[in-house]
C-alpha positions, 0 to 999 in steps of 0.5 A: 414140537413132536418127538419126530420133528425134533429128531429130524431137526437134530439130524439136520443140524449134525455135520454129514460126511460123504466119504473122506475128502483130502486137501493139501494145505501148504505148511500144514499137510493133508487135512480130511473132512473128518478133521474139519468136523472135529475141529483138529484143523483149528488145533494144527493151525494154531501154532503154525499161524501164530508163528507166521504172524510173529515172523510177518510182524517182525518183518513189517517193522522194516516195511511192507515191501520188506515183508512181502519180499521175505514172504515171496521168498518163502512162496518160491521155496514152497513152489519149488519143493511142490514141483520136486514132489510132483516129479520125484514123489513124497519124500521118505516114501519109496516108489519103485515105479518112479523115474525121478529122484532127489539129488540134494540142493545147490546154490542159486539166485532169484530175481526179486525186488530189482535184485538178485537174491541167493537161495538153495535150490533143490535138484532132481535127476532122472535117467542120469541127467539133471531135471530143470525145475520150471519154477526155478527157471522162472524165478531165476530168469533175468529178463525181469531184472533186465527190464527193470534196469533198462527202464530205470536207466531210460527214466534218467536214473544213473547207475551210481544211484540205482541201488539207492533207488530200489525199495527197501526189502529188509536188512537181512535180504539187502545184505545178501543181494547182488547185481545192484552195483554200478559196474553190474548195472552198467554191464547188464544195461549195455548188453540188454541195449546191444540186444535190442539195437540188433533186434531193432535193426534186423526186425522183419518189416514184411508183415506190415502194410506200409504207406508212409515213411518219415526220415529225419536227421538230428543232432544226438549227443554231438553226433548226427543221426538219421532216423526212420518212422514208418506208418502203416495203412491203418495209421500205426507208427513204428520206429524203423531204423537209425544210423549215425551219419548226416543226411548229407552223407550219401553212403549213410543214408543210402545204407538206411534206405536199402536196409529198409527195403531189404527188411520188407519196407516194400513199395508195391503199391507206392509209398510216400516219404516225408523228409527233411530236405537233405539232397543225399537222402532224396537221391538214396530214396529215388535210387532204391525205390525209383518212381514208386516212392512219392517224396514230400519235403518238410515245409517247416524245414523249408521255411526255416531254411529260407528265413535263416538266410534273411534278416529278421526284418524280412521274415514277416512277409516272406513267411506270409507268402510261404503260408499262403502258398501252403494253404492253396489246394491247387498245387500248380498254382501255388508253385507258381505263386512262389516263383515271384517270391524267389525273384524277390529274394534274389535281390535280398539274398540269393542264397535264400532264393536258391533255398526256396527253389531247391526241391520246390515241386516236392513241397506240394506232393501232398496237395497233388495227392488231394490230402486236406485237413488234419492229414495234410498238417501231419504230412506237410512236415517231419513232426512225427519223427521229430516227436519221437526224436524229443523222447529219445533225447529226453531219455538220455538227458542224464548221460554225461560221458559218451564213449565211442562205439555203438553207445549213441546207437544203443541209446537211440534205439532204446529211446525209439522203442520206449517212444513206441509205447507212447505212440498213438495213430497218426492224426488224420488216420481216417483219411489214409484209405483215400491216401492209398488210393491217390498214391497208387494213382500217382505211381507207375502201374508196372515197375519190374523189381529187376530194374529197381534192383539194378538202380539201387545196386 
């Protein structure tokens, strides 16, 4: 190899510096490219890394999460200090142009691992006023702690077992942690669910295109509740409201239906209500929405109500006649077919016959709308809202002591919102555009709002 070629190779192998490039490494400081070339960084890091590894290893003996929480606290401190430096400049260096300055520190708390942990937070002042550190405000926010608490309670965890259920974070951190006692968890859950109940019952509904509303009454913790579930034109299911009281209580159900209208559940193009059969509920819907509301009675409720009046030996043939009528695509013919059944039941049990005749025409509303297939099965009963109700009951199954006041409403609303996270679009949603067209064809073209308001007043 020639001397010139060797010289070129040697020059190529040597590091080349184009100016000094500065980099900040947390816990190390400013590092330049000259230091990188000479290996000074390795020397400076050696002690620092050794200390951190030793600290991490000691924390690892208490578990990975304990080590992670401890490191998380260190990172929080580094981020807060970095924000202070950004606002007030490097510590110990005078800057006549600065407007913010350090102002010591004070006790604070951060949320980590389902707990509140005490920390010392740095302070900064500018123009005589306290400057809020965005980093601290983020770590201090209790939203995550509240979400953790509500999720734990709805999963069936008791306030007494909350602290024991948390992941281990190390003896040192656990000794200083707070907000995990039974009373603290209870207060936090009560406040959070009260806020959610208020937001739930006042949410604006006007920004959705509503097509269907399921309403059903049910027993919840020894009291009767009435819940509403809305379905938009694209099949999305949305919990709408809940009240405490029976579907036979005209004042209660009228209040629920009026509230839905006032919040934006409009019926400009018509809306289909699927209800459990309560007379007061039907009357309230008609009073509030007038002829723009079409009503479908739940066929499962109707069948159950009729059979409850009959001895078991009569159930099979009565059920067969009902199902034959439900499957008939001609609504008028199907309704006529049930009239002989009602006359037969007059001889067996007049109450069963009366139950069958009550609201009979509204058993075939979806048939008249030419709904078929999967969507017909969906809209023939209140099963969609009952599925939500089962989730509400399941989430509150471990509550043993129900107090007076809004406790049931808070749990019901929290459970309904939790159920929404599991929702899929209604079965048969592909047929909803055709349903929309059919509903519009069955409601009056013009129903002045003033008239509807007078009717519902």
